[in-house]
N, C-alpha and C positions, 0 to 999 in steps of 0.2 A: 077712567072708569069713574062715575059718579058713587056718592056713597050709598044712596039707594040701590044701584046696581050691584055694587059690592054686597049689601045686605041681603038682596035677593039670592045671589049665587052662594052666599054663606049658609042660608036656609036650605038650600037644596043640596049641597054636597054632604057625604056622609060624615058623621061625627067622628069616626075612627081614622080619617084622613083630615080632619079639620080640626086639629087640636088648638086650643087658644092662643099659643105663642105663634103658631104658623099662621093663623088668622089675622094676628096683630101684624106681623111681619108684612103679609100680602097688602094689607090695609095701608100700611105705612108707605109701601112703595107705589101701588096702585091708585090710589085714592089721594094720599097727601103728597106725593111727589118726591119722597125721600130716595136716596139711593140704597141700593141693596146692602152695601156695607154698613150704612148707618142703621138699617132694619136689624143686622146681625148684632150690633152694638147694643141697641136698644133692647131687644129681645132675648140676646144670649144664645141664639141660635147660629148653627155653622153656616157659610155661605150656600153650601149645597141645599141644606134644609129650607134656606129663604128661597131659592131659585125654584126648588121643586114647588113650594108653596104658591109662588107666583104663576108658574107655569100651569097649576091646577086650575087656578082662578080665570085666567087668561084663555085656557081653552073652553072652560064652561061658558065664559062670556062670548067667545067666537061661536059657539054652537048655538047659543040663544039667539044671536044676531042672524045666523045663518037661517035658523028656523023661522025667524018673522020677516026674512028678505030685508033686513036693515043694515046689511053690511055695506 
């Protein structure tokens, strides 16, 4: 995922499920290419929280791609 794609998805996700640390963790993995465990260490989040954040961003990304038939 590109940084621009990530930023668009971040803007679309509701704030209540897009907390700053979750957003940072998802970006570390999806944009910067870090491993989940590295994102855990950097953000202080537990592995399940990082996994959930990544899943939210990936799901939103897939929905957008499907909507524009770019998958």
